[in-house]
C-alpha positions as CSV (number, residue, x, y, z in Angstrom):
1,X,-21.7,-27.8,-10.3
2,X,-21.3,-30.9,-12.4
3,X,-23.7,-30.8,-15.3
4,X,-23.8,-34.4,-16.2
5,X,-26.3,-37.3,-16.6
6,X,-24.2,-39.0,-14.0
7,X,-25.4,-36.6,-11.3
8,X,-29.0,-36.9,-10.2
9,X,-28.8,-35.2,-6.7
10,X,-26.7,-33.1,-4.4
11,X,-23.5,-35.0,-4.3
12,X,-22.5,-36.0,-0.7
13,X,-19.2,-37.3,0.5
14,X,-15.6,-36.0,0.5
15,X,-11.9,-36.7,0.8
16,X,-11.1,-40.4,1.2
17,X,-7.5,-41.5,1.8
18,X,-7.6,-45.4,1.9
19,X,-3.9,-45.5,1.0
20,X,-3.2,-44.5,4.6
21,X,-5.0,-47.6,6.0
22,X,-4.6,-51.4,5.6
23,X,-6.9,-52.9,3.1
24,X,-9.0,-54.8,5.6
25,X,-10.5,-51.5,6.8
26,X,-11.7,-50.5,3.3
27,X,-14.7,-52.9,3.3
28,X,-15.8,-51.5,6.6
29,X,-15.5,-48.0,5.2
30,X,-17.8,-49.0,2.3
31,X,-20.4,-50.2,4.8
32,X,-20.2,-47.1,6.9
33,X,-20.4,-44.8,3.8
34,X,-23.6,-46.6,2.7
35,X,-25.0,-46.1,6.2
36,X,-24.2,-42.4,6.0
37,X,-25.8,-42.0,2.6
38,X,-22.4,-41.1,1.1
39,X,-22.4,-41.2,-2.7
40,X,-19.1,-39.6,-3.8
41,X,-15.4,-39.8,-2.6
42,X,-12.5,-37.6,-3.6
43,X,-9.5,-39.9,-4.3
44,X,-5.8,-39.7,-5.0
45,X,-5.2,-36.2,-3.6
46,X,-1.8,-36.9,-2.1
47,X,-0.6,-40.1,-3.7
48,X,2.2,-39.0,-6.0
49,X,4.8,-40.7,-3.8
50,X,2.9,-44.0,-4.0
51,X,2.1,-43.8,-7.7
52,X,5.7,-42.9,-8.7
53,X,8.2,-44.4,-6.2
54,X,11.1,-43.7,-8.6
55,X,11.9,-41.7,-11.7
56,X,11.1,-44.5,-14.1
57,X,8.6,-46.5,-12.0
58,X,4.9,-46.1,-11.8
59,X,2.7,-48.3,-9.6
60,X,-1.1,-48.0,-9.9
61,X,-1.9,-51.3,-8.2
62,X,-3.3,-49.9,-5.0
63,X,-5.3,-47.1,-6.8
64,X,-6.7,-49.8,-9.1
65,X,-8.0,-51.8,-6.1
66,X,-9.5,-48.7,-4.6
67,X,-11.2,-47.7,-7.9
68,X,-12.6,-51.2,-8.3
69,X,-13.9,-51.2,-4.7
70,X,-15.7,-47.9,-4.9
71,X,-17.2,-48.7,-8.3
72,X,-18.5,-52.0,-6.9
73,X,-20.1,-50.1,-4.1
74,X,-21.8,-47.6,-6.3
75,X,-19.7,-44.6,-5.3
76,X,-19.0,-41.7,-7.7
77,X,-15.4,-40.4,-7.8
78,X,-13.9,-36.9,-7.8
79,X,-10.5,-38.0,-9.1
80,X,-7.5,-35.9,-8.0
81,X,-4.2,-35.7,-9.9
82,X,-1.9,-36.0,-6.8
83,X,0.3,-33.1,-8.0
84,X,0.0,-31.1,-4.8
85,X,3.0,-32.7,-3.2
86,X,6.0,-34.1,-5.1
87,X,7.9,-37.3,-4.0
88,X,11.1,-37.1,-1.9
89,X,13.3,-38.7,-4.6
90,X,12.4,-35.8,-6.9
91,X,13.5,-33.2,-4.5
92,X,16.7,-35.1,-3.8
93,X,17.6,-35.6,-7.5
94,X,16.2,-32.3,-8.9
95,X,16.5,-29.5,-6.3
96,X,15.2,-26.9,-8.8
97,X,11.7,-28.3,-8.0
98,X,11.9,-26.7,-4.5
99,X,10.6,-23.3,-3.7
100,X,12.6,-20.3,-2.5
101,X,11.1,-18.2,0.3
102,X,10.7,-14.4,0.3
103,X,13.8,-14.1,2.4
104,X,15.9,-16.0,-0.2
105,X,16.1,-19.3,1.8
106,X,15.8,-22.4,-0.4
107,X,13.3,-24.9,0.9
108,X,14.1,-28.6,1.6
109,X,11.7,-31.5,1.0
110,X,8.7,-31.3,3.2
111,X,5.3,-29.8,3.8
112,X,3.1,-29.2,0.7
113,X,2.8,-26.2,-1.6
114,X,6.6,-26.7,-2.0
115,X,6.9,-27.2,-5.7
116,X,8.1,-24.2,-7.7
117,X,5.4,-23.6,-10.4
118,X,8.1,-22.5,-12.9
119,X,10.4,-25.5,-12.3
120,X,10.8,-27.5,-15.6
121,X,11.2,-30.6,-13.5
122,X,7.9,-30.1,-11.7
123,X,6.0,-29.4,-15.0
124,X,7.6,-32.3,-16.7
125,X,6.8,-35.0,-14.1
126,X,3.4,-33.5,-13.2
127,X,2.4,-33.8,-16.9
128,X,3.7,-37.3,-17.2
129,X,1.7,-38.4,-14.1
130,X,-1.5,-36.8,-15.2
131,X,-1.2,-38.3,-18.6
132,X,-0.8,-41.8,-17.1
133,X,-3.8,-41.2,-14.8
134,X,-6.0,-40.0,-17.5
135,X,-5.1,-42.8,-19.9
136,X,-5.6,-45.5,-17.3
137,X,-8.9,-44.3,-15.8
138,X,-10.6,-42.6,-18.7
139,X,-13.2,-45.4,-19.1
140,X,-14.4,-45.4,-15.5
141,X,-18.0,-44.2,-15.8
142,X,-18.2,-43.3,-12.1
143,X,-15.6,-40.5,-12.4
144,X,-17.8,-37.3,-12.4
145,X,-15.0,-34.7,-12.3
146,X,-11.2,-34.2,-12.2
147,X,-9.7,-32.4,-9.2
148,X,-6.3,-30.9,-10.2
149,X,-3.7,-30.6,-7.4
150,X,-5.1,-29.3,-4.1
151,X,-5.6,-25.8,-2.8
152,X,-3.0,-24.1,-5.1
153,X,-1.2,-21.4,-3.2
154,X,2.0,-19.9,-1.9
155,X,4.8,-18.1,-3.7
156,X,8.3,-18.8,-5.0
157,X,11.3,-16.4,-5.5
158,X,13.8,-18.8,-7.1
159,X,16.0,-18.2,-10.2
160,X,13.5,-20.1,-12.3
161,X,10.7,-17.7,-11.2
162,X,12.9,-14.6,-11.7
163,X,13.8,-15.6,-15.3
164,X,10.2,-16.4,-16.0
165,X,9.0,-13.1,-14.4
166,X,11.3,-11.2,-16.8
167,X,9.6,-12.9,-19.7
168,X,6.2,-12.2,-18.3
169,X,7.0,-8.5,-17.9
170,X,8.4,-8.3,-21.4
171,X,5.2,-10.0,-22.8
172,X,3.1,-7.5,-20.9
173,X,5.0,-4.2,-21.5
174,X,7.0,-4.9,-24.7
175,X,9.7,-2.3,-24.0
176,X,11.9,-1.5,-21.0
177,X,10.8,2.1,-21.4
178,X,7.2,1.1,-20.8
179,X,8.3,-0.9,-17.7
180,X,10.0,2.1,-16.3
181,X,6.9,4.2,-16.8
182,X,4.5,1.7,-15.4
183,X,6.6,1.1,-12.3
184,X,7.6,4.8,-11.9
185,X,11.3,3.8,-11.9
186,X,12.5,7.3,-12.0
187,X,11.7,7.3,-8.3
188,X,14.9,6.7,-6.2
189,X,16.9,6.3,-9.3
190,X,15.6,2.9,-10.1
191,X,15.7,3.2,-13.9
192,X,16.1,-0.1,-15.6
193,X,18.3,-0.4,-18.7
194,X,17.5,-4.0,-19.7
195,X,15.0,-6.7,-18.9
196,X,17.9,-8.5,-17.2
197,X,17.9,-5.8,-14.5
198,X,14.5,-7.0,-13.3
199,X,14.7,-9.0,-10.1
200,X,12.0,-10.6,-7.9
201,X,10.5,-8.1,-5.3
202,X,11.3,-10.0,-2.2
203,X,13.0,-9.2,1.2
204,X,16.4,-9.1,-0.7
205,X,15.2,-6.2,-2.9
206,X,12.1,-4.1,-2.7
207,X,10.0,-5.6,0.1
208,X,10.6,-5.3,3.8
209,X,9.0,-6.4,7.1
210,X,7.3,-3.7,9.1
211,X,3.9,-4.4,10.7
212,X,3.5,-6.9,7.9
213,X,5.2,-7.1,4.5
214,X,5.6,-3.6,2.9
215,X,7.0,-2.7,-0.4
216,X,9.0,0.3,-1.8
217,X,7.6,-0.2,-5.3
218,X,3.9,-1.1,-5.3
219,X,3.9,-1.6,-9.1
220,X,6.6,-4.2,-9.0
221,X,5.1,-6.1,-6.1
222,X,1.6,-6.0,-7.7
223,X,2.9,-7.4,-11.0
224,X,4.8,-10.1,-9.2
225,X,1.6,-11.1,-7.4
226,X,-0.2,-11.2,-10.8
227,X,2.7,-13.2,-12.2
228,X,2.7,-15.7,-9.3
229,X,-1.1,-16.3,-9.8
230,X,-0.5,-16.7,-13.5
231,X,2.3,-19.2,-12.9
232,X,0.2,-21.5,-10.8
233,X,-2.7,-21.1,-13.3
234,X,-0.3,-22.3,-16.0
235,X,0.3,-25.4,-14.0
236,X,-3.5,-26.0,-13.7
237,X,-4.0,-25.5,-17.4
238,X,-1.1,-27.8,-18.2
239,X,-2.9,-30.6,-16.4
240,X,-6.3,-29.6,-17.7
241,X,-5.2,-29.8,-21.3
242,X,-4.0,-33.4,-20.8
243,X,-7.2,-34.4,-19.0
244,X,-9.4,-33.0,-21.7
245,X,-7.4,-34.9,-24.3
246,X,-8.4,-38.2,-22.8
247,X,-11.7,-37.3,-21.1
248,X,-13.2,-34.3,-22.9
249,X,-16.6,-34.7,-21.3
250,X,-15.5,-34.9,-17.7
251,X,-15.4,-31.5,-16.0
252,X,-12.2,-30.2,-14.4
253,X,-11.8,-28.1,-11.3
254,X,-9.5,-27.4,-8.4
255,X,-10.5,-26.4,-4.8
256,X,-10.3,-22.6,-4.1
257,X,-10.1,-21.0,-0.7
258,X,-12.5,-18.1,-0.6
259,X,-10.8,-14.7,0.2
260,X,-7.3,-15.9,-0.6
261,X,-5.2,-13.0,-1.7
262,X,-2.3,-14.7,-3.6
263,X,-4.5,-16.1,-6.4
264,X,-6.9,-14.1,-8.5
265,X,-9.8,-16.5,-8.4
266,X,-11.9,-14.3,-10.8
267,X,-9.3,-14.9,-13.5
268,X,-8.8,-18.6,-12.5
269,X,-12.6,-19.3,-12.8
270,X,-12.5,-18.4,-16.5
271,X,-10.5,-21.6,-17.1
272,X,-12.3,-23.9,-14.6
273,X,-15.3,-26.0,-15.8
274,X,-16.9,-25.2,-12.4
275,X,-15.8,-23.5,-9.2
276,X,-15.2,-25.6,-6.1
277,X,-14.0,-24.3,-2.8
278,X,-13.2,-25.3,0.8
279,X,-15.2,-23.6,3.6
280,X,-13.6,-23.5,7.1
281,X,-15.0,-20.6,9.1
282,X,-13.2,-19.9,12.4
283,X,-14.7,-20.8,15.7
284,X,-15.9,-17.1,16.2
285,X,-17.0,-16.4,12.6
286,X,-20.2,-14.5,12.2
287,X,-22.9,-16.3,10.1
288,X,-22.7,-13.8,7.3
289,X,-18.9,-14.4,6.8
290,X,-19.2,-17.8,5.2
291,X,-22.3,-16.6,3.3
292,X,-20.1,-13.8,1.8
293,X,-17.4,-16.3,0.8
294,X,-20.0,-18.6,-0.8
295,X,-21.3,-15.6,-2.8
296,X,-17.8,-14.6,-3.8
297,X,-17.0,-18.1,-5.1
298,X,-20.3,-18.2,-6.9
299,X,-19.7,-14.8,-8.4
300,X,-16.3,-15.9,-9.8
301,X,-18.2,-18.1,-12.3
302,X,-20.9,-15.6,-13.3
303,X,-23.4,-16.9,-10.7
304,X,-23.3,-20.6,-11.7
305,X,-23.7,-23.2,-9.0
306,X,-20.4,-24.2,-7.3
307,X,-19.1,-27.3,-5.4
308,X,-18.5,-27.3,-1.7
309,X,-15.4,-29.4,-2.0
310,X,-14.4,-29.4,1.7
311,X,-15.8,-28.6,5.1
312,X,-15.3,-30.2,8.4
313,X,-18.1,-32.4,9.8
314,X,-17.0,-31.5,13.3
315,X,-13.8,-29.8,14.5
316,X,-11.1,-28.1,12.5
317,X,-7.6,-28.7,13.7
318,X,-5.6,-25.7,12.6
319,X,-7.6,-22.8,14.2
320,X,-6.3,-21.1,17.3
321,X,-9.1,-22.6,19.2
322,X,-10.4,-25.9,17.8
323,X,-14.0,-25.6,19.0
324,X,-16.5,-28.3,18.2
325,X,-19.3,-27.6,15.8
326,X,-22.3,-27.7,18.1
327,X,-25.2,-30.0,17.4
328,X,-27.0,-29.0,14.2
329,X,-24.3,-26.6,13.0
330,X,-22.8,-28.9,10.4
331,X,-26.3,-29.4,8.9
332,X,-26.9,-25.6,9.1
333,X,-23.6,-24.8,7.4
334,X,-24.3,-27.4,4.7
335,X,-27.7,-25.8,4.0
336,X,-26.1,-22.4,4.0
337,X,-23.7,-23.5,1.2
338,X,-26.6,-24.8,-0.7
339,X,-28.6,-21.6,-0.1
340,X,-25.8,-19.7,-1.8
341,X,-25.3,-21.9,-4.8
342,X,-23.6,-25.2,-3.8
343,X,-24.7,-28.3,-5.7
344,X,-22.5,-30.6,-3.5
345,X,-21.9,-31.1,0.2
346,X,-18.5,-32.6,0.8
347,X,-16.1,-33.0,3.7
348,X,-12.5,-33.3,4.6
349,X,-12.2,-36.0,5.7
350,X,-13.9,-39.4,5.5
351,X,-11.8,-41.3,8.0
352,X,-9.7,-39.5,10.6
353,X,-5.9,-39.9,10.1
354,X,-3.8,-41.3,12.9
355,X,-0.7,-39.2,12.5
356,X,0.7,-35.8,11.3
357,X,-0.9,-32.4,11.5
358,X,-4.5,-33.3,10.6
359,X,-4.9,-36.3,12.9
360,X,-7.2,-34.2,15.1
361,X,-9.2,-32.8,12.2
362,X,-12.7,-34.2,12.3
363,X,-14.0,-36.9,10.0
364,X,-17.1,-38.8,9.1
365,X,-15.5,-41.9,10.6
366,X,-13.7,-41.0,13.8
367,X,-10.7,-42.8,15.5
368,X,-13.2,-45.0,17.3
369,X,-13.9,-46.5,13.8
370,X,-17.7,-47.0,14.3
371,X,-21.0,-45.2,13.5
372,X,-21.6,-44.6,17.2
373,X,-20.6,-40.9,17.3
374,X,-22.6,-37.7,17.3
375,X,-20.8,-36.5,14.1
376,X,-21.6,-39.7,12.2
377,X,-25.2,-39.6,13.2
378,X,-25.5,-36.0,12.1
379,X,-23.8,-36.8,8.8
380,X,-26.1,-39.8,8.2
381,X,-29.2,-37.7,9.0
382,X,-28.2,-35.0,6.5
383,X,-27.4,-37.6,3.9
384,X,-30.9,-39.0,4.2
385,X,-32.4,-35.5,3.8
386,X,-30.3,-34.9,0.6
387,X,-31.7,-38.1,-0.9
388,X,-35.2,-36.7,-0.2
389,X,-34.3,-33.4,-1.9
390,X,-33.0,-35.3,-4.9
391,X,-32.4,-33.3,-8.1
392,X,-34.9,-30.6,-7.2
393,X,-32.5,-27.7,-6.7
394,X,-29.6,-28.8,-9.0
395,X,-28.6,-26.0,-11.3
396,X,-30.7,-23.4,-9.5
397,X,-29.4,-19.9,-9.5
398,X,-29.8,-16.8,-7.5
399,X,-31.6,-13.7,-8.8
400,X,-30.0,-10.6,-7.2
401,X,-30.7,-7.0,-8.0
402,X,-27.7,-5.8,-5.9
403,X,-24.0,-6.4,-6.6
404,X,-20.9,-5.7,-4.6
405,X,-17.7,-5.2,-6.6
406,X,-14.7,-7.2,-5.4
407,X,-11.3,-7.0,-7.2
408,X,-8.2,-8.9,-6.3
409,X,-5.8,-6.3,-7.7
410,X,-7.6,-3.6,-5.7
411,X,-7.2,-5.7,-2.5
412,X,-3.5,-6.1,-3.1
413,X,-2.9,-2.5,-4.0
414,X,-4.7,-1.2,-0.8
415,X,-2.7,-3.6,1.4
416,X,0.6,-2.5,-0.1
417,X,-0.3,1.2,-0.1
418,X,2.3,3.4,1.6
419,X,-0.4,5.3,3.5
420,X,-2.8,6.7,4.5
421,X,-3.5,4.2,7.3
422,X,-2.5,0.8,8.5
423,X,-6.1,0.3,9.6
424,X,-7.2,0.1,6.0
425,X,-8.7,-3.3,5.4
426,X,-10.4,-3.9,2.0
427,X,-12.1,-7.2,2.9
428,X,-13.5,-5.8,6.2
429,X,-15.1,-3.0,4.2
430,X,-16.6,-5.5,1.8
431,X,-17.9,-7.4,4.8
432,X,-19.5,-4.3,6.3
433,X,-21.6,-3.5,3.2
434,X,-22.4,-7.1,2.7
435,X,-23.5,-7.6,6.3
436,X,-25.8,-4.6,6.1
437,X,-27.6,-6.2,3.2
438,X,-27.5,-9.8,4.6
439,X,-29.1,-8.8,7.9
440,X,-31.9,-7.1,6.0
441,X,-32.4,-10.2,3.8
442,X,-31.4,-8.7,0.4
443,X,-29.9,-11.2,-2.1
444,X,-26.4,-10.0,-3.3
445,X,-24.1,-11.0,-6.1
446,X,-20.3,-10.5,-5.6
447,X,-19.0,-9.5,-9.0
448,X,-15.7,-8.6,-10.7
449,X,-14.9,-5.4,-12.6
450,X,-15.4,-7.4,-15.8
451,X,-19.0,-8.3,-15.1
452,X,-22.0,-6.7,-16.8
453,X,-23.8,-4.3,-14.5
454,X,-27.0,-3.9,-16.6
455,X,-29.0,-6.5,-14.7
456,X,-28.6,-4.7,-11.4
457,X,-30.4,-1.8,-9.8
458,X,-27.7,-1.1,-7.2
459,X,-24.0,-1.6,-7.5
460,X,-21.7,-1.0,-4.5
461,X,-17.9,-0.7,-4.8
462,X,-16.4,-0.1,-1.3
463,X,-12.9,1.5,-1.4
464,X,-12.5,1.2,-5.2
465,X,-8.9,2.5,-4.8
466,X,-7.8,1.1,-8.1
467,X,-10.2,2.0,-10.9
468,X,-9.0,-0.1,-13.8
469,X,-8.8,1.0,-17.4
470,X,-12.3,1.5,-18.8
471,X,-14.1,0.7,-15.5
472,X,-15.1,4.3,-15.0
473,X,-16.9,4.2,-18.3
474,X,-18.6,1.0,-17.2
475,X,-19.9,2.7,-14.1
476,X,-20.7,5.9,-16.0
477,X,-22.9,4.0,-18.5
478,X,-24.6,2.1,-15.6
479,X,-25.6,5.3,-13.8
480,X,-26.5,7.2,-16.9
481,X,-28.9,4.4,-17.8
482,X,-30.7,4.6,-14.4
483,X,-28.6,2.5,-12.1
484,X,-27.6,3.5,-8.5
485,X,-23.9,3.4,-7.7
486,X,-22.4,3.6,-4.2
487,X,-18.7,4.1,-3.5
488,X,-16.6,5.3,-0.6
489,X,-13.5,7.1,0.7
490,X,-10.2,6.1,-0.9
491,X,-11.7,5.4,-4.3
492,X,-10.5,6.3,-7.8
493,X,-7.0,7.1,-6.8
494,X,-4.9,4.9,-9.0
495,X,-4.8,3.1,-12.3
496,X,-4.0,-0.6,-13.0
497,X,-0.3,0.0,-12.2
498,X,-0.9,1.8,-8.9
499,X,0.0,5.1,-10.4
500,X,-2.0,8.1,-9.2
501,X,-4.5,9.6,-11.6
502,X,-3.7,13.3,-11.5
503,X,-6.3,16.1,-11.6
504,X,-7.9,15.4,-8.2
505,X,-9.5,12.6,-6.3
506,X,-11.5,10.4,-7.0
507,X,-9.8,10.5,-10.4
508,X,-12.0,9.4,-13.3
509,X,-15.0,9.0,-11.0
510,X,-15.2,12.8,-10.2
511,X,-17.9,13.6,-12.7
512,X,-20.1,10.6,-11.8
513,X,-19.9,11.4,-8.1
514,X,-20.0,15.2,-8.6
515,X,-17.4,15.9,-5.9
516,X,-13.7,16.7,-5.5
517,X,-11.7,15.3,-2.5
518,X,-9.0,17.8,-1.5
519,X,-7.5,16.0,1.6
520,X,-7.7,12.7,3.4
521,X,-7.5,12.6,7.2
522,X,-6.3,9.3,8.7
523,X,-7.6,8.9,12.3
524,X,-5.8,6.6,14.8
525,X,-8.0,3.9,16.4
526,X,-8.6,5.9,19.6
527,X,-10.1,8.9,17.7
528,X,-13.2,9.5,15.7
529,X,-15.2,12.3,14.1
530,X,-18.9,12.1,13.8
531,X,-21.9,12.9,11.6
532,X,-25.7,12.9,11.9
533,X,-27.8,10.9,9.5
534,X,-31.6,11.0,9.8
535,X,-31.3,12.4,13.4
536,X,-28.9,9.8,14.7
537,X,-25.2,10.5,15.4
538,X,-22.7,8.0,13.9
539,X,-18.9,7.7,14.2
540,X,-16.6,8.7,11.4
541,X,-13.6,6.5,11.7
542,X,-10.3,5.5,10.1
543,X,-10.5,7.9,7.1
544,X,-12.2,11.2,6.7
545,X,-12.3,12.9,3.3
546,X,-12.3,16.6,3.1
547,X,-14.3,17.1,0.0
548,X,-16.0,19.8,-2.1
549,X,-19.3,19.6,-3.9
550,X,-19.4,20.1,-7.6
551,X,-22.8,18.9,-8.9
552,X,-23.6,16.6,-5.9
553,X,-25.9,17.3,-3.0
554,X,-24.9,16.9,0.7
555,X,-26.9,14.4,2.8
556,X,-24.7,14.6,6.0
557,X,-21.7,16.6,7.2
558,X,-18.9,16.2,9.7
559,X,-19.5,17.5,13.3
560,X,-16.0,18.0,14.5
561,X,-12.5,19.3,13.7
562,X,-11.4,22.0,11.3
563,X,-13.5,20.3,8.5
564,X,-16.7,20.4,10.6
565,X,-19.5,21.2,8.2
566,X,-17.8,19.6,5.2
567,X,-19.9,16.9,3.4
568,X,-19.5,13.3,4.5
569,X,-22.4,11.7,2.5
570,X,-23.3,13.0,-1.0
571,X,-25.6,12.0,-3.8
572,X,-25.2,13.1,-7.4
573,X,-27.9,12.9,-10.1
574,X,-26.1,11.6,-13.2
575,X,-28.1,10.9,-16.3
576,X,-31.1,8.8,-15.3
577,X,-29.4,7.4,-12.2
578,X,-27.7,8.4,-9.0
579,X,-24.2,8.1,-7.5
580,X,-23.7,8.1,-3.7
581,X,-20.4,8.8,-2.0
582,X,-19.6,8.0,1.7
583,X,-16.5,9.9,2.7
584,X,-15.5,7.9,5.8
585,X,-16.1,4.6,7.6
586,X,-18.7,4.0,10.3
587,X,-20.4,1.3,12.3
588,X,-22.8,-1.5,11.4
589,X,-25.9,0.3,12.4
590,X,-25.2,3.1,10.0
591,X,-24.6,0.8,7.0
592,X,-27.9,-1.0,7.8
593,X,-29.9,2.2,7.8
594,X,-28.1,3.9,4.9
595,X,-28.3,0.9,2.6
596,X,-31.9,0.2,3.5
597,X,-32.8,3.7,2.4
598,X,-31.0,3.3,-0.9
599,X,-32.5,-0.1,-1.6
600,X,-36.0,1.3,-0.9
601,X,-35.3,4.2,-3.2
602,X,-34.1,1.8,-5.9
603,X,-37.2,-0.4,-5.6
604,X,-35.3,-3.4,-4.3
605,X,-37.3,-5.5,-1.9
606,X,-36.0,-7.9,0.8
607,X,-36.9,-11.6,0.3
608,X,-38.6,-11.6,3.8
609,X,-39.1,-9.1,6.5
610,X,-38.1,-11.1,9.6
611,X,-35.6,-11.4,12.5
612,X,-32.0,-10.6,11.8
613,X,-30.9,-14.0,13.1
614,X,-32.6,-15.6,10.2
615,X,-30.7,-15.9,6.9
616,X,-32.8,-15.8,3.8
617,X,-31.8,-16.6,0.2
618,X,-33.5,-17.8,-2.9
619,X,-32.5,-20.1,-5.8
620,X,-34.6,-20.7,-8.9
621,X,-34.6,-23.2,-11.8
622,X,-37.2,-24.9,-14.0
623,X,-38.5,-26.8,-11.0
624,X,-39.5,-23.5,-9.2
625,X,-38.3,-20.9,-6.7
626,X,-36.7,-22.3,-3.6
627,X,-36.6,-20.1,-0.5
628,X,-33.9,-21.0,2.1
629,X,-34.5,-19.9,5.7
630,X,-31.8,-20.6,8.2
631,X,-31.9,-19.9,11.9
632,X,-28.4,-19.1,13.2
633,X,-29.6,-18.5,16.8
634,X,-30.2,-21.0,19.5
635,X,-33.8,-19.8,20.0
636,X,-36.9,-20.6,18.1
637,X,-37.8,-17.8,15.6
638,X,-41.0,-16.9,13.7
639,X,-41.6,-15.5,10.2
640,X,-44.5,-15.0,7.8
641,X,-44.5,-16.0,4.2
642,X,-46.1,-13.8,1.5
643,X,-47.2,-16.9,-0.5
644,X,-48.1,-20.6,-0.1
645,X,-45.1,-22.9,0.1
646,X,-44.1,-26.5,1.0
647,X,-41.0,-27.7,2.9
648,X,-38.9,-29.6,0.4
649,X,-37.5,-32.0,3.1
650,X,-40.5,-32.7,5.3
651,X,-43.4,-32.1,2.9
652,X,-45.1,-29.8,5.4
653,X,-47.3,-27.2,3.7
654,X,-47.5,-23.5,4.8
655,X,-50.0,-20.9,3.8
656,X,-49.7,-17.3,3.0
657,X,-49.8,-14.9,5.9
658,X,-49.6,-17.7,8.5
659,X,-46.8,-17.7,11.2
660,X,-44.1,-20.3,10.7
661,X,-41.8,-21.4,13.6
662,X,-38.2,-22.4,13.0
663,X,-36.1,-24.0,15.7
664,X,-32.7,-22.8,16.7
665,X,-29.9,-24.0,14.3
666,X,-32.6,-25.3,11.9
667,X,-32.8,-24.8,8.2
668,X,-35.7,-25.0,5.7
669,X,-36.0,-25.1,2.0
670,X,-39.5,-23.8,1.0
671,X,-40.7,-24.2,-2.6
672,X,-43.3,-21.7,-3.7
673,X,-46.7,-23.3,-4.6
């Protein structure tokens, strides 16, 4: 995460809001933080109203006191810029700062994510505040990173955004003729004559509500989503440039939110010094789901370690059912983040608020105000363990031979597709392939379409509906040079603008896969076809391609309907490699069996052969190879190591071939000897 001489261990702490409390509580907080082995606090996240009470007045007196106090107590600081929520006076005096909703309704002051990213007022005053913060606190040696805004997100459809969108489109396409081509505006007589004819695609124009938000023109909505992401990124970069002017050596980040569709995090990460994100799995999340999100966030920055900026130490307050984290689960989730690349363990929040919507969100210090709680004791115990681990795993990276391709534009395009099925869910398909590998203990990288494929033996691209310009050649070269590629139904259909690639599906991937898809059957949820793979019958669900072989070979075929006997799984020898195509969707047992076979064929080995309830990952640096073993079940499990190792936390030594027992909800870090 933070590559700095200031950081000598896994940073441990989180969001601290002392401005919400009287000063006589601050000293007690310092004592409790020390007891919990807390060494970093995130400050100043939502303090704009306090720092700038009027247009011409800035008041840093309280923040000065807080900074002096945490420095005196040896705490490092993740310093936020406070630009996530503007002051009330600003909304009253300059209403252009307020966002407009998709239905055209102008927002009033309130909530957060309520500043229009293209408002000149917002950009002006955000820049001024950041400059004053950077200039004032630039010499504090305990600031280890800057945290811009907070959880950037949302959308705006105001006049400022509409004007800026026109400029964005003009910069991208140059001429109105090219806009008409890219958006297929000959359809429904939508030809544009001038850039002034362009309007925001909201509920007043091209989008409509029907089992979710739908759109008449996918190309326009797709570009507006890109524009919205870019607009917020411009705000991030505006602040970053100022911070780097005053503190060039302090890294800059903002907290991302995993699978969050409005912002293209793969693009954002190019401009972030390190990726940080907030992990809040739901009460019923499967253990592999946060693992996938961690890998996605790590992958956004080419596999570099990331910061776990927020998680709850206990209960989350905004889920449908705010279940407690059971004993041991906070520790387990913390080690899971580290297992997938986190070099920090941080919480929201440090002291529980007494009012508003997050007052029942867990904190290190609960409403009782003492250390006499289960959560505090667990936090303290983990803090002690992190001190034992020290700097051992800092900077350690994963070494995966398998990659899954994830693309934000592809996600948006599938969601907005007018057909073939409302059951299509890109993220769920990513999860199915990931889960099959996770449960078999194969390390996986989640990559973008810009990433190099040459270091992988196996690349999987579920539902690669949008095959972007040049990506077919990237895949072609990978397979020709000996790689194995797997893709699925509803792949290769459209280009970057969601225009169909004519000449037959799957478009530019036809030669690599050696097939031609003639028709696509969408099955309702109560129906399924079937196929037999290695003697076992599996369901064919949601989509069923009716395809023809060209150079590929058939591995399985449909059992039912008029296309019974048509291929459902194919493999094509292409150059020195192979390309597999799966023409439908199926259940978890199939994906596990299918991908295990392909991995074996590719020469990819699991990290351990052990129980599915155990999660296994590995990170490596100059200090050695660190094997993380996490038990997500309640029961004690056993596994056998293929080498000698030592438990990094307890110092216990284990020997090759000997059975190791791991308790329920426990986690181990084993360093190879």
